[in-house]
Legacy VTK file of the C-alpha trace (Angstrom):
# vtk DataFile Version 3.0
C-alpha trace
ASCII
DATASET POLYDATA
POINTS 448 float
303.834 -74.804 -35.302
307.215 -75.075 -37.133
310.289 -74.310 -35.014
311.189 -71.118 -37.144
307.679 -69.827 -36.593
307.801 -70.559 -32.901
311.239 -68.606 -32.570
309.782 -65.686 -34.499
306.859 -65.599 -32.261
308.957 -65.653 -29.040
311.280 -62.843 -30.443
308.258 -60.833 -31.351
306.642 -61.075 -28.049
309.981 -60.220 -26.321
310.245 -57.280 -28.506
306.681 -56.025 -27.718
307.106 -56.475 -24.112
310.473 -55.458 -23.723
311.117 -53.382 -20.508
312.379 -49.859 -20.229
316.070 -49.423 -19.895
317.666 -51.444 -17.077
319.162 -50.046 -13.998
322.815 -50.590 -13.409
321.978 -53.236 -10.863
320.010 -55.198 -13.407
322.564 -55.024 -16.255
323.147 -58.007 -18.151
326.262 -59.943 -16.984
329.036 -61.586 -18.953
329.896 -65.020 -18.508
333.710 -65.584 -18.180
335.394 -68.923 -18.151
338.688 -70.961 -18.962
338.802 -74.512 -20.477
341.836 -76.432 -19.642
343.409 -79.929 -20.087
344.064 -82.409 -17.352
347.469 -81.002 -16.851
346.186 -77.458 -16.598
347.176 -76.390 -19.970
344.848 -74.228 -22.013
342.591 -75.721 -24.540
342.631 -73.593 -27.491
339.743 -73.092 -30.017
337.345 -74.897 -27.869
333.686 -73.925 -28.540
331.445 -73.124 -25.592
327.674 -73.067 -26.282
324.911 -71.919 -24.001
323.046 -75.147 -24.454
320.054 -74.674 -22.122
318.721 -72.202 -19.638
316.592 -72.132 -16.567
315.406 -69.400 -14.020
317.366 -69.163 -10.774
314.020 -69.464 -9.002
310.868 -71.371 -9.781
310.017 -73.212 -12.895
309.954 -71.613 -16.386
306.981 -71.561 -18.816
309.323 -71.988 -21.715
311.380 -75.068 -22.666
314.983 -75.049 -21.700
316.190 -74.513 -25.367
313.811 -71.755 -26.009
315.592 -68.713 -24.318
317.324 -66.223 -26.665
320.546 -66.678 -24.806
320.686 -70.290 -25.961
321.706 -69.046 -29.524
325.049 -67.637 -28.136
328.498 -69.309 -28.040
332.108 -68.405 -27.776
335.566 -69.851 -28.623
338.572 -69.934 -26.428
341.654 -67.943 -27.019
345.379 -68.908 -26.834
345.051 -68.843 -23.091
341.906 -70.957 -22.957
339.682 -68.131 -21.817
336.180 -67.253 -23.311
333.548 -64.794 -22.557
329.671 -64.626 -23.564
328.219 -61.266 -23.086
324.961 -59.646 -22.208
323.155 -62.688 -20.727
319.810 -62.686 -18.645
320.475 -61.962 -15.029
317.642 -64.018 -13.927
318.955 -67.244 -15.567
321.416 -70.024 -14.847
322.850 -71.898 -17.721
324.027 -75.238 -18.992
327.019 -75.074 -21.103
328.137 -77.527 -23.867
331.855 -77.500 -24.486
333.428 -79.059 -27.660
337.048 -79.333 -28.650
339.084 -81.246 -31.291
340.475 -84.420 -29.766
338.743 -84.015 -26.630
335.510 -85.425 -25.000
332.766 -83.083 -25.142
331.235 -81.957 -21.833
327.954 -80.462 -20.550
328.348 -78.237 -17.380
325.141 -77.513 -15.410
323.829 -74.740 -13.295
326.551 -72.050 -14.492
325.688 -68.565 -12.891
327.663 -65.717 -14.510
327.628 -63.838 -11.311
329.278 -66.584 -9.473
332.718 -65.843 -11.122
334.916 -67.379 -13.652
333.581 -70.856 -14.769
336.550 -73.487 -14.826
336.160 -76.305 -17.110
338.351 -79.317 -17.728
338.177 -81.549 -20.897
339.482 -85.131 -20.869
341.392 -86.277 -23.984
339.700 -89.072 -26.103
340.414 -92.424 -24.614
342.635 -95.045 -26.273
339.800 -96.776 -27.914
339.683 -93.841 -30.316
342.570 -95.317 -32.291
340.645 -98.740 -32.596
337.938 -98.822 -35.184
336.412 -101.884 -33.719
335.839 -99.860 -30.442
334.339 -96.707 -32.182
330.775 -95.735 -32.735
330.569 -93.022 -35.261
327.572 -91.317 -36.802
325.958 -88.450 -38.506
322.739 -86.655 -37.185
320.528 -85.026 -39.860
317.318 -83.210 -39.600
314.088 -83.655 -41.688
315.688 -81.561 -44.345
318.656 -83.733 -44.581
321.053 -81.079 -43.014
323.442 -81.922 -40.326
322.416 -81.074 -36.768
325.187 -79.535 -34.608
325.123 -79.864 -30.866
322.866 -82.925 -30.601
323.682 -84.980 -27.393
323.838 -88.810 -27.639
323.577 -90.218 -24.249
324.489 -93.937 -23.646
321.744 -95.665 -21.506
322.196 -99.400 -21.984
324.634 -101.860 -23.324
324.153 -105.308 -24.910
326.330 -108.156 -24.458
325.021 -111.225 -26.145
321.605 -111.947 -24.448
322.451 -109.892 -21.565
321.379 -106.283 -21.223
322.828 -103.635 -18.906
320.894 -100.423 -18.118
322.137 -97.466 -16.186
325.800 -96.867 -15.106
327.139 -98.033 -18.535
330.363 -95.941 -18.243
332.441 -99.208 -17.992
331.183 -100.137 -21.482
331.274 -96.746 -23.359
331.647 -93.089 -23.110
328.553 -91.713 -21.347
327.948 -89.088 -23.949
328.830 -87.603 -27.230
328.065 -84.304 -28.875
327.752 -83.675 -32.749
330.188 -81.195 -34.194
329.362 -78.400 -36.657
329.086 -81.108 -39.486
326.526 -83.280 -37.432
329.164 -85.930 -36.684
329.796 -87.855 -33.499
331.949 -90.341 -31.946
331.514 -92.624 -28.924
334.450 -94.814 -27.677
333.712 -98.260 -26.179
335.791 -99.305 -23.164
334.627 -102.937 -23.269
333.458 -105.255 -25.877
329.790 -104.825 -26.529
327.333 -105.960 -29.198
325.336 -102.735 -28.979
324.754 -99.417 -27.272
321.314 -98.100 -26.542
321.218 -94.281 -26.501
318.988 -91.400 -26.698
319.472 -88.419 -29.066
318.166 -85.012 -27.970
318.924 -81.279 -28.741
317.718 -78.031 -29.657
314.736 -77.953 -32.082
313.989 -81.623 -32.419
312.289 -84.525 -30.676
314.076 -86.903 -28.334
314.366 -90.471 -29.667
316.053 -93.702 -29.038
318.667 -95.190 -31.220
320.679 -98.619 -31.265
324.436 -98.176 -31.996
326.870 -100.835 -32.879
330.645 -100.677 -32.520
332.669 -100.591 -35.731
329.947 -98.993 -37.837
328.907 -95.562 -39.138
325.350 -94.600 -38.336
322.904 -92.260 -40.117
320.371 -90.991 -37.596
317.381 -88.707 -38.776
315.562 -86.595 -36.171
312.241 -84.911 -36.552
310.895 -81.578 -35.277
308.323 -83.384 -33.252
304.848 -82.439 -31.859
303.776 -79.427 -30.005
301.646 -80.187 -27.004
299.615 -77.341 -25.491
296.634 -76.707 -23.266
295.291 -74.449 -20.537
294.950 -75.125 -16.532
291.972 -73.711 -15.154
290.388 -73.822 -11.611
286.625 -72.810 -11.372
286.918 -71.372 -14.814
289.882 -69.063 -13.881
293.494 -69.624 -15.257
296.244 -70.768 -12.752
299.740 -69.618 -13.293
302.851 -71.616 -12.382
301.328 -75.111 -12.509
304.141 -77.432 -13.641
303.243 -79.662 -16.453
305.171 -82.923 -17.435
304.954 -85.554 -20.137
306.116 -89.152 -19.841
305.474 -92.072 -22.220
303.059 -94.700 -21.064
305.582 -97.252 -21.724
308.198 -97.348 -18.804
310.361 -100.098 -20.179
314.024 -99.427 -20.579
314.862 -98.394 -24.111
311.302 -97.283 -24.622
310.513 -94.598 -21.886
310.947 -90.955 -22.759
310.409 -87.866 -20.612
309.885 -84.312 -21.731
311.155 -81.184 -19.895
308.665 -79.866 -17.514
306.964 -76.607 -18.343
305.191 -74.203 -16.182
301.834 -72.530 -17.145
301.793 -68.823 -17.774
299.524 -66.070 -16.401
296.674 -67.242 -18.668
297.144 -70.669 -17.581
298.620 -71.795 -20.937
301.421 -74.197 -21.470
303.292 -75.248 -24.582
305.702 -78.228 -24.803
307.566 -78.271 -28.004
309.395 -81.066 -29.808
307.492 -84.109 -28.217
308.406 -87.313 -29.909
305.857 -88.080 -32.549
303.497 -91.152 -32.633
303.996 -92.246 -29.094
301.518 -92.467 -26.237
302.217 -90.068 -23.495
300.756 -89.364 -20.131
300.221 -85.646 -19.373
300.199 -84.574 -15.816
300.754 -81.728 -13.276
303.088 -81.889 -10.235
301.490 -82.231 -6.821
304.040 -79.597 -5.344
302.913 -76.985 -7.956
299.177 -77.483 -7.113
299.592 -77.761 -3.286
296.419 -76.258 -1.773
294.593 -75.967 -4.976
293.603 -79.484 -5.720
294.644 -81.992 -8.288
294.815 -82.409 -12.053
293.789 -85.799 -13.424
296.323 -87.418 -15.849
295.474 -87.268 -19.445
296.736 -89.865 -21.934
297.438 -88.874 -25.402
298.966 -90.190 -28.536
300.936 -87.568 -30.543
300.649 -87.362 -34.325
303.103 -86.827 -36.972
305.970 -84.501 -36.644
305.053 -80.922 -37.221
301.375 -81.194 -35.843
299.953 -79.804 -32.555
298.038 -81.579 -29.912
295.735 -79.447 -27.942
294.503 -80.516 -24.533
292.191 -77.646 -24.358
291.000 -76.352 -20.864
292.097 -78.815 -18.147
290.170 -78.076 -14.877
291.820 -78.700 -11.374
289.646 -80.892 -9.313
289.616 -81.586 -5.497
292.340 -84.016 -4.594
292.277 -86.691 -1.984
293.516 -86.841 1.595
295.735 -89.802 2.298
296.780 -90.120 5.991
297.604 -92.863 8.414
300.401 -94.398 10.533
303.648 -96.376 9.885
304.186 -98.885 12.692
307.068 -100.999 13.694
306.068 -104.688 14.736
308.296 -104.511 17.755
306.548 -101.358 18.936
309.670 -99.267 18.747
309.239 -95.443 18.082
309.962 -94.165 14.559
313.669 -92.772 14.437
313.874 -88.928 13.882
313.879 -87.516 10.509
312.147 -90.329 8.520
309.959 -89.462 5.577
307.354 -91.400 3.834
307.702 -91.326 -0.039
304.687 -91.134 -2.316
305.170 -91.753 -6.058
302.441 -91.747 -8.807
302.714 -94.965 -10.816
301.529 -93.336 -14.107
303.449 -89.916 -13.805
306.812 -88.890 -13.133
305.799 -87.191 -9.821
306.200 -87.665 -6.109
305.868 -86.196 -2.759
307.092 -86.749 0.637
305.697 -86.557 4.279
307.373 -86.502 7.516
306.669 -89.089 10.157
306.029 -88.282 13.624
307.692 -90.341 16.473
304.219 -92.359 16.406
304.551 -92.838 12.755
301.767 -90.396 11.743
301.848 -88.962 8.169
299.360 -86.972 5.859
299.363 -86.144 2.014
296.825 -83.699 0.690
295.714 -82.921 -2.825
296.724 -86.539 -4.039
295.590 -86.999 -7.581
293.423 -90.120 -8.191
295.097 -93.231 -9.586
297.890 -95.754 -8.791
300.549 -94.701 -6.193
303.480 -96.299 -4.449
304.509 -95.649 -0.868
307.932 -96.246 0.403
309.586 -95.572 3.630
313.199 -96.663 4.619
314.060 -97.574 8.176
317.312 -99.269 8.837
316.816 -102.829 9.885
313.146 -103.062 8.846
311.129 -104.182 5.804
307.419 -104.067 4.743
305.494 -106.839 6.502
303.662 -109.540 4.328
300.588 -108.647 6.413
300.244 -105.433 4.280
297.455 -106.326 1.867
298.861 -103.910 -0.731
302.526 -105.134 -0.480
304.486 -104.825 -3.654
306.023 -108.237 -3.460
308.655 -107.411 -6.170
309.956 -104.053 -4.889
309.130 -104.233 -1.152
306.981 -101.027 -0.826
303.168 -100.526 -0.878
301.142 -99.964 -4.067
297.494 -99.432 -4.749
294.926 -97.122 -6.379
293.752 -93.952 -4.564
290.120 -93.226 -5.463
288.767 -91.640 -2.294
290.006 -90.059 1.012
291.857 -92.542 3.223
292.409 -91.398 6.803
293.612 -94.523 8.420
296.196 -96.383 6.322
298.460 -98.547 8.400
301.818 -99.506 6.980
303.348 -102.330 9.035
307.213 -102.862 9.044
308.945 -105.729 10.665
312.633 -106.467 11.356
314.517 -107.593 8.282
316.268 -106.456 5.120
314.591 -104.442 2.490
313.855 -106.285 -0.733
314.213 -104.624 -4.099
313.897 -105.373 -7.784
312.662 -108.851 -7.188
315.481 -110.022 -4.827
312.978 -111.772 -2.500
313.497 -113.915 0.540
313.950 -117.576 0.130
310.909 -118.374 2.099
308.772 -116.280 -0.218
309.812 -118.195 -3.285
306.965 -120.562 -3.168
304.523 -118.148 -1.622
301.816 -116.146 -3.293
300.182 -112.945 -1.847
296.556 -112.819 -1.340
294.567 -112.895 -4.653
297.806 -113.996 -6.300
298.854 -110.434 -7.315
302.374 -109.383 -6.440
301.970 -105.858 -7.580
298.378 -104.775 -6.993
298.755 -101.261 -8.233
295.214 -101.335 -9.886
293.514 -102.496 -6.650
292.198 -100.216 -3.993
295.171 -99.068 -1.533
294.507 -100.896 1.620
296.211 -100.877 5.083
297.364 -103.660 7.232
294.801 -105.024 9.834
296.420 -105.477 13.249
LINES 1 449
448 0 1 2 3 4 5 6 7 8 9 10 11 12 13 14 15 16 17 18 19 20 21 22 23 24 25 26 27 28 29 30 31 32 33 34 35 36 37 38 39 40 41 42 43 44 45 46 47 48 49 50 51 52 53 54 55 56 57 58 59 60 61 62 63 64 65 66 67 68 69 70 71 72 73 74 75 76 77 78 79 80 81 82 83 84 85 86 87 88 89 90 91 92 93 94 95 96 97 98 99 100 101 102 103 104 105 106 107 108 109 110 111 112 113 114 115 116 117 118 119 120 121 122 123 124 125 126 127 128 129 130 131 132 133 134 135 136 137 138 139 140 141 142 143 144 145 146 147 148 149 150 151 152 153 154 155 156 157 158 159 160 161 162 163 164 165 166 167 168 169 170 171 172 173 174 175 176 177 178 179 180 181 182 183 184 185 186 187 188 189 190 191 192 193 194 195 196 197 198 199 200 201 202 203 204 205 206 207 208 209 210 211 212 213 214 215 216 217 218 219 220 221 222 223 224 225 226 227 228 229 230 231 232 233 234 235 236 237 238 239 240 241 242 243 244 245 246 247 248 249 250 251 252 253 254 255 256 257 258 259 260 261 262 263 264 265 266 267 268 269 270 271 272 273 274 275 276 277 278 279 280 281 282 283 284 285 286 287 288 289 290 291 292 293 294 295 296 297 298 299 300 301 302 303 304 305 306 307 308 309 310 311 312 313 314 315 316 317 318 319 320 321 322 323 324 325 326 327 328 329 330 331 332 333 334 335 336 337 338 339 340 341 342 343 344 345 346 347 348 349 350 351 352 353 354 355 356 357 358 359 360 361 362 363 364 365 366 367 368 369 370 371 372 373 374 375 376 377 378 379 380 381 382 383 384 385 386 387 388 389 390 391 392 393 394 395 396 397 398 399 400 401 402 403 404 405 406 407 408 409 410 411 412 413 414 415 416 417 418 419 420 421 422 423 424 425 426 427 428 429 430 431 432 433 434 435 436 437 438 439 440 441 442 443 444 445 446 447
């Protein structure tokens, strides 16, 4: 479904099902705000966009760009003030603020009823005057027209053979936003060979780009693919099931995630602008299905831009029970307030369970598949006596394919290992079977 047709359909549905005149208490509010410089002086002619929206409570069945309010914007006056009128009182908003010679800014969770929004914009850094420190570019759509309001987010930096991922603000501006003509500018703060960034925005699919300082870049984006389906249980639709999509490839510079969408009263969900010709895992969050069962993941490969991938009816199935105990090898009680973290290895989803003083825990409605279990207690680490030990990251990993009622996770005194930073005495050791990340093997507990 093309974007214009999708918008027309949404507008038509809103018109058909529009409510009766609202009461005064339900009147649509006005968002008032002021944009200032770092010294408190007003920023004149800054443009403030309603970039995305979300419900104040729960998860929406629409994408965050698809609300009618997301078409609204305003410009600051001589005092730096702006106002955007007649907004949905049930929503909170993410604002995009753009001004000449200023760094663009995204401001999240803005509630018009909370009072005046105060926004400060920083000036462009000194690197803006050095062409060798600039990354300039133009974002265009499939029709060749410039895309305004596209967000370019720096995720990684390359210096020779060394790659840096996450927290790259010491190398480059964290973000840039295209102007009305589709142009953007990132300023490097340190000498780098390339910046790895994502490009996303309203009406097109998210993608990765490699950007090099001192060069101009032309980046073409596509509408993407619409992924749809219907969640059912015993043949009946289920509302408010939260659906997510993440690429099967989790490597830095390749992984992409889509905004989570909730199913409507007919059990249907629609995720627009999914990156074309990539393999994704479609999943439902455990929290949204609590007490109802579990939805098996579905792997799909999206087609060309402009196409639709229909998952059809997706039946909820009984989930598994995972219970057991976390024990300390020195027999001390579990400190108060400790929680066990369960993350699904092939879905961007997790759950948490409190530990009792004796270390007892329980998860219900766990979908089948590989999971990771992590618990942090100061001064302790996962023992090598755990057969499902993740020797590289320090937690427990394995596949859940049945109810497990007596899983024992043994911790011993020591420092937690993370990201391959192993103890020296482990450098020549190999775990049972030689597998340091046994995520595809059945989850097993320690034998005491």
